[in-house]
BAGUFI-677023 format. One line per 3 residues: number of its first residue (from 1); their letters; for each residue y, x, z of C-alpha. Coordinates in steps of 0.25 Angstrom, whole numbers. Example, Ala and Ser with C-alpha at 12.3 -4.5 7.8 and 13.67 -1.06 7.14 Angstrom:
BEGIN
1	as	-18:49:31 ~ -4:55:29
***
This chain:
BEGIN
1	xxx	-916:-574:145 ~ -917:-589:146 ~ -931:-595:149
4	xxx	-934:-606:139 ~ -940:-619:144 ~ -951:-624:136
7	xxx	-953:-639:136 ~ -966:-644:140 ~ -974:-651:129
10	xxx	-973:-667:129 ~ -988:-668:131 ~ -996:-659:140
13	xxx	-1008:-654:133 ~ -1020:-647:139 ~ -1021:-632:138
16	xxx	-1032:-628:128 ~ -1044:-620:134 ~ -1052:-610:126
19	xxx	-1062:-621:122 ~ -1051:-630:117 ~ -1045:-620:108
22	xxx	-1059:-616:103 ~ -1061:-631:100 ~ -1048:-632:92
25	xxx	-1053:-620:84 ~ -1066:-626:81 ~ -1060:-639:76
28	xxx	-1049:-632:68 ~ -1055:-618:64 ~ -1042:-614:55
31	xxx	-1034:-602:53 ~ -1022:-609:60 ~ -1030:-613:72
34	xxx	-1036:-599:73 ~ -1022:-593:73 ~ -1017:-603:84
37	xxx	-1029:-600:93 ~ -1026:-585:91 ~ -1012:-587:96
40	xxx	-1017:-595:107 ~ -1026:-584:111 ~ -1015:-574:110
43	xxx	-1006:-582:119 ~ -1017:-585:129 ~ -1018:-570:130
46	xxx	-1003:-569:133 ~ -1005:-579:144 ~ -1016:-570:150
49	xxx	-1008:-558:150 ~ -996:-566:156 ~ -1006:-571:167
52	xxx	-1009:-556:170 ~ -994:-552:171 ~ -992:-564:180
55	xxx	-1002:-559:189 ~ -996:-545:190 ~ -982:-551:192
58	xxx	-987:-559:204 ~ -993:-547:210 ~ -981:-538:208
61	xxx	-971:-549:212 ~ -960:-555:205 ~ -945:-559:209
64	xxx	-943:-573:213 ~ -934:-577:202 ~ -946:-575:192
67	xxx	-957:-582:201 ~ -954:-596:194 ~ -957:-590:180
70	xxx	-969:-583:185 ~ -974:-595:192 ~ -972:-603:179
73	xxx	-979:-593:171 ~ -991:-593:181 ~ -992:-608:181
76	xxx	-992:-608:165 ~ -1003:-597:164 ~ -1011:-603:175
79	xxx	-1012:-616:167 ~ -1017:-608:154 ~ -1032:-610:152
82	xxx	-1033:-597:144 ~ -1030:-590:157 ~ -1042:-596:164
85	xxx	-1051:-595:152 ~ -1049:-580:149 ~ -1041:-573:159
88	xxx	-1036:-559:156 ~ -1043:-549:164 ~ -1037:-538:171
91	xxx	-1041:-523:168 ~ -1048:-515:179 ~ -1035:-506:179
94	xxx	-1026:-519:181 ~ -1035:-525:192 ~ -1034:-512:199
97	xxx	-1019:-512:198 ~ -1018:-527:202 ~ -1026:-523:215
100	xxx	-1017:-512:218 ~ -1005:-521:216 ~ -1011:-532:225
103	xxx	-1014:-521:236 ~ -1000:-516:235 ~ -994:-530:236
106	x	-1001:-533:250
***
């Protein structure tokens, strides 16, 4: 499987916060904008889940050939406002498992 390189946009735009997305909706309360905002919400949820998987992979360790990709994903997720505005919380069972993993790695 070959990785695709996605060209960066010619102009860098600011990432939209929750407040900015809400303002767009208030200016344009149409069915199309509602559908787009739902898709943004869904993709933000995928980013939150990816951040949790990234945390687990860092705790378990990863082979060196994959570190570059992992670091790139980490940097991309770190820059997403949605992950700062509403982080995905760990369940109590997950927190206990993370603590056990952390202790076993020491």
